[in-house]
Backbone as JSON Lines, residues from 0, in Angstrom:
{"i":0,"aa":"M","n":[-109.32,-39.46,-78.05],"ca":[-109.43,-39.99,-79.4],"c":[-109.55,-38.83,-80.37]}
{"i":1,"aa":"K","n":[-108.7,-38.89,-81.38],"ca":[-108.74,-37.84,-82.41],"c":[-108.83,-38.54,-83.77]}
{"i":2,"aa":"Q","n":[-109.79,-38.13,-84.55],"ca":[-110.0,-38.75,-85.86],"c":[-108.92,-38.31,-86.84]}
{"i":3,"aa":"L","n":[-108.49,-39.24,-87.65],"ca":[-107.5,-38.96,-88.69],"c":[-108.14,-38.1,-89.78]}
{"i":4,"aa":"P","n":[-107.53,-36.96,-90.13],"ca":[-108.1,-36.13,-91.2],"c":[-108.14,-36.87,-92.54]}
{"i":5,"aa":"G","n":[-109.01,-36.41,-93.43],"ca":[-109.22,-37.08,-94.72],"c":[-107.96,-37.25,-95.54]}
{"i":6,"aa":"L","n":[-107.14,-36.21,-95.65],"ca":[-105.92,-36.3,-96.44],"c":[-104.98,-37.36,-95.88]}
{"i":7,"aa":"D","n":[-104.84,-37.37,-94.56],"ca":[-103.97,-38.37,-93.93],"c":[-104.52,-39.78,-94.12]}
{"i":8,"aa":"A","n":[-105.85,-39.92,-94.02],"ca":[-106.47,-41.23,-94.22],"c":[-106.26,-41.73,-95.65]}
{"i":9,"aa":"S","n":[-106.19,-40.79,-96.6],"ca":[-105.99,-41.21,-98.0],"c":[-104.64,-41.93,-98.15]}
{"i":10,"aa":"F","n":[-103.63,-41.53,-97.37],"ca":[-102.35,-42.23,-97.43],"c":[-102.5,-43.68,-96.98]}
{"i":11,"aa":"L","n":[-103.32,-43.91,-95.98],"ca":[-103.56,-45.29,-95.54],"c":[-104.19,-46.13,-96.64]}
{"i":12,"aa":"H","n":[-105.14,-45.53,-97.33],"ca":[-105.86,-46.27,-98.37],"c":[-105.0,-46.49,-99.61]}
{"i":13,"aa":"L","n":[-104.06,-45.6,-99.87],"ca":[-103.19,-45.71,-101.05],"c":[-101.97,-46.61,-100.82]}
{"i":14,"aa":"E","n":[-101.64,-46.88,-99.57],"ca":[-100.41,-47.62,-99.27],"c":[-100.48,-49.08,-99.73]}
{"i":15,"aa":"T","n":[-99.41,-49.52,-100.39],"ca":[-99.24,-50.91,-100.79],"c":[-97.78,-51.28,-100.56]}
{"i":16,"aa":"P","n":[-97.42,-52.57,-100.55],"ca":[-96.0,-52.92,-100.43],"c":[-95.15,-52.34,-101.56]}
{"i":17,"aa":"Q","n":[-95.75,-52.16,-102.74],"ca":[-95.02,-51.57,-103.86],"c":[-94.9,-50.05,-103.72]}
{"i":18,"aa":"M","n":[-95.77,-49.45,-102.92],"ca":[-95.76,-48.01,-102.72],"c":[-96.01,-47.69,-101.24]}
{"i":19,"aa":"P","n":[-94.99,-47.96,-100.38],"ca":[-95.18,-47.67,-98.96],"c":[-95.28,-46.17,-98.74]}
{"i":20,"aa":"M","n":[-96.07,-45.78,-97.76],"ca":[-96.27,-44.36,-97.47],"c":[-95.55,-43.92,-96.2]}
{"i":21,"aa":"H","n":[-94.71,-44.79,-95.65],"ca":[-93.93,-44.38,-94.48],"c":[-92.62,-43.74,-94.96]}
{"i":22,"aa":"V","n":[-91.97,-43.06,-94.05],"ca":[-90.69,-42.43,-94.36],"c":[-89.61,-43.08,-93.5]}
{"i":23,"aa":"G","n":[-88.39,-43.04,-94.01],"ca":[-87.27,-43.61,-93.27],"c":[-85.98,-42.94,-93.69]}
{"i":24,"aa":"A","n":[-84.96,-43.12,-92.88],"ca":[-83.64,-42.55,-93.18],"c":[-82.59,-43.47,-92.59]}
{"i":25,"aa":"L","n":[-81.49,-43.6,-93.27],"ca":[-80.4,-44.45,-92.8],"c":[-79.32,-43.58,-92.18]}
{"i":26,"aa":"H","n":[-78.93,-43.92,-90.96],"ca":[-77.91,-43.17,-90.22],"c":[-76.76,-44.11,-89.86]}
{"i":27,"aa":"N","n":[-75.53,-43.74,-90.21],"ca":[-74.34,-44.48,-89.81],"c":[-73.62,-43.68,-88.74]}
{"i":28,"aa":"F","n":[-73.1,-44.35,-87.73],"ca":[-72.36,-43.63,-86.71],"c":[-71.38,-44.55,-86.0]}
{"i":29,"aa":"E","n":[-70.43,-43.95,-85.32],"ca":[-69.43,-44.68,-84.54],"c":[-69.7,-44.43,-83.07]}
{"i":30,"aa":"L","n":[-69.53,-45.47,-82.27],"ca":[-69.68,-45.32,-80.82],"c":[-68.42,-44.67,-80.24]}
{"i":31,"aa":"P","n":[-68.55,-44.0,-79.11],"ca":[-67.36,-43.41,-78.49],"c":[-66.33,-44.49,-78.17]}
{"i":32,"aa":"A","n":[-65.06,-44.12,-78.26],"ca":[-63.99,-45.05,-77.91],"c":[-64.19,-45.5,-76.47]}
{"i":33,"aa":"G","n":[-64.02,-46.77,-76.21],"ca":[-64.16,-47.3,-74.87],"c":[-65.57,-47.69,-74.47]}
{"i":34,"aa":"Y","n":[-66.55,-47.51,-75.35],"ca":[-67.94,-47.88,-75.03],"c":[-68.01,-49.38,-74.83]}
{"i":35,"aa":"K","n":[-68.55,-49.81,-73.7],"ca":[-68.6,-51.24,-73.38],"c":[-70.02,-51.78,-73.24]}
{"i":36,"aa":"G","n":[-71.02,-50.93,-73.38],"ca":[-72.39,-51.37,-73.14],"c":[-72.98,-52.18,-74.29]}
{"i":37,"aa":"D","n":[-74.22,-52.57,-74.1],"ca":[-75.01,-53.24,-75.14],"c":[-75.81,-52.14,-75.82]}
{"i":38,"aa":"F","n":[-75.41,-51.76,-77.03],"ca":[-76.0,-50.6,-77.68],"c":[-77.5,-50.76,-77.88]}
{"i":39,"aa":"L","n":[-77.97,-51.91,-78.29],"ca":[-79.39,-52.13,-78.53],"c":[-80.18,-51.96,-77.22]}
{"i":40,"aa":"A","n":[-79.71,-52.57,-76.15],"ca":[-80.38,-52.44,-74.85],"c":[-80.36,-50.99,-74.38]}
{"i":41,"aa":"D","n":[-79.23,-50.31,-74.58],"ca":[-79.13,-48.91,-74.18],"c":[-80.08,-48.04,-75.0]}
{"i":42,"aa":"M","n":[-80.24,-48.35,-76.28],"ca":[-81.14,-47.59,-77.14],"c":[-82.59,-47.77,-76.67]}
{"i":43,"aa":"R","n":[-82.97,-49.01,-76.34],"ca":[-84.33,-49.25,-75.84],"c":[-84.57,-48.5,-74.53]}
{"i":44,"aa":"A","n":[-83.59,-48.53,-73.64],"ca":[-83.73,-47.82,-72.36],"c":[-83.86,-46.31,-72.59]}
{"i":45,"aa":"H","n":[-83.09,-45.8,-73.53],"ca":[-83.15,-44.38,-73.87],"c":[-84.54,-44.01,-74.38]}
{"i":46,"aa":"M","n":[-85.08,-44.82,-75.27],"ca":[-86.41,-44.57,-75.82],"c":[-87.48,-44.68,-74.73]}
{"i":47,"aa":"A","n":[-87.36,-45.68,-73.86],"ca":[-88.34,-45.87,-72.8],"c":[-88.4,-44.65,-71.88]}
{"i":48,"aa":"A","n":[-87.24,-44.09,-71.59],"ca":[-87.19,-42.92,-70.71],"c":[-87.79,-41.68,-71.36]}
{"i":49,"aa":"R","n":[-87.84,-41.64,-72.67],"ca":[-88.29,-40.43,-73.36],"c":[-89.67,-40.54,-74.02]}
{"i":50,"aa":"L","n":[-90.27,-41.72,-73.99],"ca":[-91.6,-41.87,-74.61],"c":[-92.65,-40.96,-73.99]}
{"i":51,"aa":"V","n":[-92.51,-40.67,-72.72],"ca":[-93.47,-39.79,-72.05],"c":[-93.47,-38.4,-72.68]}
{"i":52,"aa":"L","n":[-92.37,-38.01,-73.31],"ca":[-92.25,-36.7,-73.94],"c":[-92.79,-36.66,-75.37]}
{"i":53,"aa":"A","n":[-93.13,-37.82,-75.9],"ca":[-93.57,-37.91,-77.3],"c":[-94.89,-38.67,-77.39]}
{"i":54,"aa":"P","n":[-96.0,-38.01,-77.09],"ca":[-97.29,-38.71,-77.12],"c":[-97.62,-39.34,-78.47]}
{"i":55,"aa":"A","n":[-97.16,-38.74,-79.57],"ca":[-97.47,-39.3,-80.9],"c":[-96.85,-40.67,-81.09]}
{"i":56,"aa":"L","n":[-95.78,-40.97,-80.36],"ca":[-95.14,-42.3,-80.46],"c":[-95.84,-43.33,-79.58]}
{"i":57,"aa":"R","n":[-96.81,-42.88,-78.8],"ca":[-97.57,-43.77,-77.91],"c":[-99.02,-43.89,-78.34]}
{"i":58,"aa":"Q","n":[-99.27,-43.71,-79.62],"ca":[-100.63,-43.83,-80.13],"c":[-100.65,-44.7,-81.38]}
{"i":59,"aa":"K","n":[-101.78,-45.38,-81.54],"ca":[-101.97,-46.2,-82.73],"c":[-103.31,-45.86,-83.35]}
{"i":60,"aa":"L","n":[-103.5,-46.31,-84.57],"ca":[-104.75,-46.08,-85.28],"c":[-105.71,-47.24,-85.05]}
{"i":61,"aa":"V","n":[-106.98,-46.91,-84.89],"ca":[-108.03,-47.92,-84.74],"c":[-109.12,-47.6,-85.75]}
{"i":62,"aa":"K","n":[-109.54,-48.63,-86.49],"ca":[-110.61,-48.45,-87.47],"c":[-111.94,-48.25,-86.75]}
{"i":63,"aa":"M","n":[-112.8,-47.48,-87.37],"ca":[-114.15,-47.26,-86.84],"c":[-115.04,-48.43,-87.26]}
{"i":64,"aa":"P","n":[-116.11,-48.69,-86.5],"ca":[-117.0,-49.81,-86.84],"c":[-117.47,-49.74,-88.29]}
{"i":65,"aa":"L","n":[-117.43,-50.86,-88.93],"ca":[-117.83,-51.03,-90.34],"c":[-117.01,-50.17,-91.29]}
{"i":66,"aa":"N","n":[-115.94,-49.59,-90.78],"ca":[-115.04,-48.76,-91.59],"c":[-115.79,-47.61,-92.28]}
{"i":67,"aa":"L","n":[-116.82,-47.08,-91.59],"ca":[-117.65,-46.03,-92.16],"c":[-117.06,-44.64,-92.01]}
{"i":68,"aa":"S","n":[-115.98,-44.54,-91.27],"ca":[-115.36,-43.24,-91.04],"c":[-113.84,-43.45,-90.98]}
{"i":69,"aa":"N","n":[-113.11,-42.36,-90.98],"ca":[-111.66,-42.46,-90.88],"c":[-111.25,-43.03,-89.52]}
{"i":70,"aa":"P","n":[-110.11,-43.71,-89.46],"ca":[-109.64,-44.25,-88.19],"c":[-109.38,-43.13,-87.17]}
{"i":71,"aa":"V","n":[-109.25,-43.53,-85.91],"ca":[-108.95,-42.58,-84.84],"c":[-107.65,-42.98,-84.16]}
{"i":72,"aa":"W","n":[-106.97,-41.99,-83.56],"ca":[-105.77,-42.24,-82.77],"c":[-106.2,-42.57,-81.35]}
{"i":73,"aa":"V","n":[-105.66,-43.67,-80.8],"ca":[-105.92,-44.04,-79.4],"c":[-104.58,-44.28,-78.71]}
{"i":74,"aa":"D","n":[-104.57,-44.08,-77.4],"ca":[-103.34,-44.29,-76.64],"c":[-102.97,-45.76,-76.61]}
{"i":75,"aa":"D","n":[-101.68,-46.01,-76.65],"ca":[-101.15,-47.38,-76.62],"c":[-99.72,-47.3,-76.09]}
{"i":76,"aa":"E","n":[-99.31,-48.32,-75.4],"ca":[-97.92,-48.38,-74.94],"c":[-97.13,-49.28,-75.89]}
{"i":77,"aa":"P","n":[-96.18,-48.72,-76.61],"ca":[-95.42,-49.54,-77.57],"c":[-94.54,-50.56,-76.85]}
{"i":78,"aa":"D","n":[-94.44,-51.73,-77.43],"ca":[-93.52,-52.77,-76.96],"c":[-92.17,-52.48,-77.6]}
{"i":79,"aa":"L","n":[-91.23,-51.98,-76.8],"ca":[-89.95,-51.56,-77.38],"c":[-89.15,-52.72,-77.97]}
{"i":80,"aa":"A","n":[-89.43,-53.94,-77.56],"ca":[-88.77,-55.09,-78.19],"c":[-89.24,-55.26,-79.63]}
{"i":81,"aa":"Q","n":[-90.46,-54.77,-79.93],"ca":[-91.0,-54.83,-81.29],"c":[-90.7,-53.56,-82.09]}
{"i":82,"aa":"H","n":[-90.49,-52.45,-81.38],"ca":[-90.29,-51.17,-82.07],"c":[-88.83,-50.79,-82.24]}
{"i":83,"aa":"V","n":[-87.95,-51.31,-81.41],"ca":[-86.51,-51.06,-81.53],"c":[-85.86,-52.43,-81.68]}
{"i":84,"aa":"V","n":[-85.58,-52.83,-82.91],"ca":[-85.12,-54.19,-83.19],"c":[-83.67,-54.19,-83.67]}
{"i":85,"aa":"G","n":[-82.94,-55.19,-83.25],"ca":[-81.55,-55.33,-83.67],"c":[-81.43,-56.28,-84.85]}
{"i":86,"aa":"I","n":[-80.55,-55.95,-85.76],"ca":[-80.28,-56.79,-86.92],"c":[-78.77,-56.91,-87.07]}
{"i":87,"aa":"K","n":[-78.26,-58.13,-87.05],"ca":[-76.83,-58.38,-87.24],"c":[-76.6,-58.64,-88.72]}
{"i":88,"aa":"L","n":[-75.76,-57.82,-89.34],"ca":[-75.45,-57.99,-90.76],"c":[-74.5,-59.16,-90.95]}
{"i":89,"aa":"P","n":[-74.59,-59.85,-92.08],"ca":[-73.62,-60.92,-92.35],"c":[-72.23,-60.31,-92.54]}
{"i":90,"aa":"E","n":[-71.22,-61.09,-92.23],"ca":[-69.86,-60.58,-92.39],"c":[-69.6,-60.25,-93.85]}
{"i":91,"aa":"S","n":[-69.0,-59.08,-94.04],"ca":[-68.68,-58.63,-95.39],"c":[-67.33,-59.22,-95.8]}
{"i":92,"aa":"T","n":[-67.28,-59.76,-97.01],"ca":[-66.01,-60.32,-97.49],"c":[-65.07,-59.22,-97.96]}
{"i":93,"aa":"S","n":[-65.63,-58.07,-98.28],"ca":[-64.79,-56.95,-98.68],"c":[-65.49,-55.66,-98.29]}
{"i":94,"aa":"G","n":[-64.74,-54.67,-97.99],"ca":[-65.32,-53.36,-97.68],"c":[-65.84,-53.25,-96.27]}
{"i":95,"aa":"S","n":[-66.7,-52.25,-96.06],"ca":[-67.16,-51.89,-94.72],"c":[-68.44,-52.59,-94.31]}
{"i":96,"aa":"G","n":[-69.1,-53.25,-95.24],"ca":[-70.42,-53.82,-94.97],"c":[-71.54,-52.86,-95.36]}
{"i":97,"aa":"Q","n":[-71.16,-51.7,-95.91],"ca":[-72.15,-50.7,-96.29],"c":[-73.08,-51.22,-97.4]}
{"i":98,"aa":"A","n":[-72.53,-51.95,-98.34],"ca":[-73.37,-52.48,-99.43],"c":[-74.42,-53.45,-98.88]}
{"i":99,"aa":"E","n":[-74.02,-54.3,-97.93],"ca":[-74.96,-55.24,-97.32],"c":[-76.03,-54.48,-96.52]}
{"i":100,"aa":"L","n":[-75.59,-53.44,-95.83],"ca":[-76.52,-52.61,-95.05],"c":[-77.56,-51.97,-95.96]}
{"i":101,"aa":"E","n":[-77.11,-51.36,-97.05],"ca":[-78.03,-50.7,-97.96],"c":[-78.99,-51.69,-98.61]}
{"i":102,"aa":"A","n":[-78.52,-52.89,-98.92],"ca":[-79.4,-53.91,-99.5],"c":[-80.48,-54.31,-98.49]}
{"i":103,"aa":"K","n":[-80.1,-54.48,-97.23],"ca":[-81.06,-54.86,-96.2],"c":[-82.09,-53.77,-95.97]}
{"i":104,"aa":"V","n":[-81.65,-52.51,-95.94],"ca":[-82.58,-51.39,-95.76],"c":[-83.55,-51.32,-96.94]}
{"i":105,"aa":"G","n":[-83.06,-51.58,-98.16],"ca":[-83.93,-51.59,-99.32],"c":[-85.04,-52.62,-99.19]}
{"i":106,"aa":"K","n":[-84.72,-53.79,-98.64],"ca":[-85.75,-54.82,-98.43],"c":[-86.71,-54.42,-97.31]}
{"i":107,"aa":"L","n":[-86.17,-53.84,-96.24],"ca":[-87.02,-53.45,-95.11],"c":[-88.01,-52.35,-95.47]}
{"i":108,"aa":"H","n":[-87.62,-51.47,-96.37],"ca":[-88.49,-50.33,-96.66],"c":[-89.81,-50.76,-97.3]}
{"i":109,"aa":"S","n":[-89.8,-51.86,-98.01],"ca":[-91.06,-52.3,-98.64],"c":[-91.97,-53.05,-97.67]}
{"i":110,"aa":"V","n":[-91.49,-53.32,-96.45],"ca":[-92.33,-53.98,-95.44],"c":[-93.17,-52.89,-94.76]}
{"i":111,"aa":"L","n":[-94.47,-53.0,-94.85],"ca":[-95.34,-51.98,-94.27],"c":[-95.29,-52.03,-92.75]}
{"i":112,"aa":"L","n":[-95.46,-50.88,-92.13],"ca":[-95.55,-50.82,-90.68],"c":[-96.83,-51.49,-90.23]}
{"i":113,"aa":"D","n":[-96.76,-52.17,-89.1],"ca":[-97.91,-52.89,-88.53],"c":[-98.91,-51.87,-87.99]}
{"i":114,"aa":"R","n":[-100.08,-51.81,-88.59],"ca":[-101.08,-50.81,-88.19],"c":[-101.76,-51.12,-86.87]}
{"i":115,"aa":"S","n":[-101.5,-52.3,-86.31],"ca":[-102.07,-52.61,-84.99],"c":[-101.19,-52.06,-83.87]}
{"i":116,"aa":"R","n":[-100.09,-51.43,-84.23],"ca":[-99.15,-50.85,-83.27],"c":[-98.93,-49.38,-83.62]}
{"i":117,"aa":"P","n":[-98.29,-48.62,-82.71],"ca":[-97.9,-47.26,-83.11],"c":[-97.05,-47.31,-84.39]}
{"i":118,"aa":"L","n":[-97.23,-46.32,-85.25],"ca":[-96.65,-46.36,-86.6],"c":[-95.2,-45.85,-86.64]}
{"i":119,"aa":"W","n":[-94.31,-46.59,-85.99],"ca":[-92.88,-46.28,-86.06],"c":[-92.09,-47.53,-85.69]}
{"i":120,"aa":"K","n":[-90.85,-47.56,-86.18],"ca":[-89.96,-48.69,-85.88],"c":[-88.52,-48.26,-86.12]}
{"i":121,"aa":"F","n":[-87.63,-48.65,-85.22],"ca":[-86.19,-48.39,-85.37],"c":[-85.49,-49.73,-85.59]}
{"i":122,"aa":"H","n":[-84.7,-49.81,-86.65],"ca":[-83.86,-50.98,-86.91],"c":[-82.43,-50.57,-86.57]}
{"i":123,"aa":"V","n":[-81.8,-51.29,-85.66],"ca":[-80.43,-50.99,-85.23],"c":[-79.53,-52.1,-85.78]}
{"i":124,"aa":"F","n":[-78.58,-51.72,-86.63],"ca":[-77.72,-52.68,-87.32],"c":[-76.35,-52.76,-86.66]}
{"i":125,"aa":"S","n":[-75.91,-53.98,-86.43],"ca":[-74.53,-54.22,-85.99],"c":[-73.87,-55.09,-87.06]}
{"i":126,"aa":"G","n":[-72.56,-55.25,-86.96],"ca":[-71.85,-56.08,-87.92],"c":[-71.11,-55.3,-88.98]}
{"i":127,"aa":"L","n":[-71.16,-53.97,-88.92],"ca":[-70.36,-53.17,-89.85],"c":[-68.89,-53.26,-89.42]}
{"i":128,"aa":"K","n":[-67.99,-53.09,-90.37],"ca":[-66.56,-53.08,-90.04],"c":[-66.28,-51.93,-89.09]}
{"i":129,"aa":"D","n":[-65.31,-52.13,-88.19],"ca":[-64.93,-51.08,-87.24],"c":[-64.43,-49.85,-87.98]}
{"i":130,"aa":"G","n":[-64.6,-48.71,-87.35],"ca":[-64.15,-47.44,-87.91],"c":[-62.68,-47.19,-87.6]}
{"i":131,"aa":"P","n":[-62.21,-45.99,-87.91],"ca":[-60.81,-45.64,-87.63],"c":[-60.51,-45.8,-86.15]}
{"i":132,"aa":"G","n":[-59.35,-46.34,-85.85],"ca":[-58.97,-46.53,-84.45],"c":[-59.71,-47.67,-83.78]}
{"i":133,"aa":"G","n":[-60.41,-48.49,-84.55],"ca":[-61.11,-49.64,-83.98],"c":[-62.43,-49.32,-83.3]}
{"i":134,"aa":"T","n":[-62.98,-48.13,-83.51],"ca":[-64.26,-47.79,-82.89],"c":[-65.39,-48.59,-83.54]}
{"i":135,"aa":"K","n":[-66.32,-49.04,-82.71],"ca":[-67.46,-49.81,-83.21],"c":[-68.38,-48.92,-84.02]}
{"i":136,"aa":"R","n":[-68.86,-49.46,-85.12],"ca":[-69.8,-48.75,-85.98],"c":[-71.16,-49.44,-85.94]}
{"i":137,"aa":"Y","n":[-72.19,-48.63,-85.91],"ca":[-73.57,-49.1,-85.95],"c":[-74.3,-48.27,-87.0]}
{"i":138,"aa":"A","n":[-75.46,-48.75,-87.36],"ca":[-76.33,-47.98,-88.25],"c":[-77.74,-48.07,-87.69]}
{"i":139,"aa":"M","n":[-78.53,-47.06,-87.95],"ca":[-79.92,-47.07,-87.52],"c":[-80.78,-46.64,-88.69]}
{"i":140,"aa":"Y","n":[-81.88,-47.35,-88.86],"ca":[-82.85,-47.04,-89.9],"c":[-84.21,-46.86,-89.23]}
{"i":141,"aa":"P","n":[-84.53,-45.63,-88.83],"ca":[-85.86,-45.39,-88.24],"c":[-86.89,-45.2,-89.34]}
{"i":142,"aa":"R","n":[-88.07,-45.78,-89.12],"ca":[-89.19,-45.6,-90.04],"c":[-90.36,-45.08,-89.22]}
{"i":143,"aa":"R","n":[-91.16,-44.24,-89.84],"ca":[-92.37,-43.79,-89.17],"c":[-93.45,-43.56,-90.22]}
{"i":144,"aa":"G","n":[-94.67,-43.69,-89.78],"ca":[-95.79,-43.51,-90.68],"c":[-95.83,-42.09,-91.21]}
{"i":145,"aa":"S","n":[-96.1,-41.94,-92.47],"ca":[-96.2,-40.6,-93.05],"c":[-97.65,-40.15,-93.06]}
{"i":146,"aa":"K","n":[-98.44,-40.78,-92.24],"ca":[-99.88,-40.51,-92.23],"c":[-100.21,-39.26,-91.42]}
{"i":147,"aa":"G","n":[-99.37,-38.25,-91.54],"ca":[-99.72,-36.95,-91.0],"c":[-99.24,-36.64,-89.61]}
{"i":148,"aa":"R","n":[-99.81,-37.25,-88.6],"ca":[-99.65,-36.76,-87.25],"c":[-98.23,-36.86,-86.72]}
{"i":149,"aa":"V","n":[-97.58,-37.99,-86.83],"ca":[-96.22,-38.12,-86.29],"c":[-95.26,-37.18,-87.0]}
{"i":150,"aa":"P","n":[-95.19,-37.18,-88.33],"ca":[-94.27,-36.25,-88.98],"c":[-94.61,-34.79,-88.73]}
{"i":151,"aa":"R","n":[-95.91,-34.46,-88.72],"ca":[-96.28,-33.06,-88.48],"c":[-95.87,-32.62,-87.09]}
{"i":152,"aa":"R","n":[-96.09,-33.47,-86.09],"ca":[-95.69,-33.12,-84.73],"c":[-94.18,-32.96,-84.63]}
{"i":153,"aa":"S","n":[-93.44,-33.83,-85.28],"ca":[-91.98,-33.72,-85.26],"c":[-91.53,-32.43,-85.91]}
{"i":154,"aa":"A","n":[-92.12,-32.1,-87.04],"ca":[-91.75,-30.87,-87.74],"c":[-92.12,-29.66,-86.9]}
{"i":155,"aa":"R","n":[-93.28,-29.7,-86.25],"ca":[-93.72,-28.58,-85.42],"c":[-92.76,-28.39,-84.24]}
{"i":156,"aa":"A","n":[-92.34,-29.49,-83.61],"ca":[-91.41,-29.4,-82.49],"c":[-90.07,-28.84,-82.94]}
{"i":157,"aa":"S","n":[-89.58,-29.28,-84.1],"ca":[-88.31,-28.77,-84.62],"c":[-88.4,-27.29,-84.92]}
{"i":158,"aa":"A","n":[-89.5,-26.86,-85.53],"ca":[-89.67,-25.45,-85.86],"c":[-89.71,-24.61,-84.59]}
{"i":159,"aa":"T","n":[-90.38,-25.11,-83.55],"ca":[-90.45,-24.39,-82.28],"c":[-89.06,-24.24,-81.68]}
{"i":160,"aa":"L","n":[-88.27,-25.32,-81.71],"ca":[-86.92,-25.24,-81.16],"c":[-86.06,-24.27,-81.95]}
{"i":161,"aa":"R","n":[-86.17,-24.29,-83.28],"ca":[-85.39,-23.38,-84.11],"c":[-85.76,-21.93,-83.83]}
{"i":162,"aa":"S","n":[-87.07,-21.64,-83.69],"ca":[-87.47,-20.26,-83.47],"c":[-87.03,-19.79,-82.08]}
{"i":163,"aa":"R","n":[-87.04,-20.67,-81.08],"ca":[-86.55,-20.28,-79.76],"c":[-85.07,-19.99,-79.79]}
{"i":164,"aa":"R","n":[-84.29,-20.8,-80.53],"ca":[-82.86,-20.56,-80.65],"c":[-82.58,-19.24,-81.34]}
{"i":165,"aa":"A","n":[-83.38,-18.94,-82.39],"ca":[-83.17,-17.71,-83.15],"c":[-83.45,-16.47,-82.28]}
{"i":166,"aa":"R","n":[-84.47,-16.59,-81.4],"ca":[-84.79,-15.46,-80.52],"c":[-83.76,-15.28,-79.42]}
{"i":167,"aa":"G","n":[-83.02,-16.38,-79.15],"ca":[-81.91,-16.3,-78.23],"c":[-82.22,-16.41,-76.82]}
């Protein structure tokens, strides 16, 4: 158990649906030609195999008794059916479906992450128009809590990898 530092806890207290404190990014991509799998199921399996490498994704916040102190991080096993969710976009009457995708992401961003679970969620979108050559297109909108620990650990891991590459 590790207590949430004061600055990070302040983000929890300041968060509202009008001012979410989580971060997210929208990613569009095409699947390799000839891909026949179930992308959502494959994504969940991929995450399940790698969760052991990311302890911050396997922890949730728990309030202290009477809320007299900052919450603490405790171990938890995320339910990947709740953390990696599929969303089928409505058929677009014109264009690629990008406008519908962006509208849906705009609505999702104001939904706060469930604090009773680890503070991250991946939304996997299907229903975009096929790409060049008929390749299937998907989009992913990962969100994670900006309450310090998950983003800091990710940044620290990225910096470590960059410095190792630079040293050669």
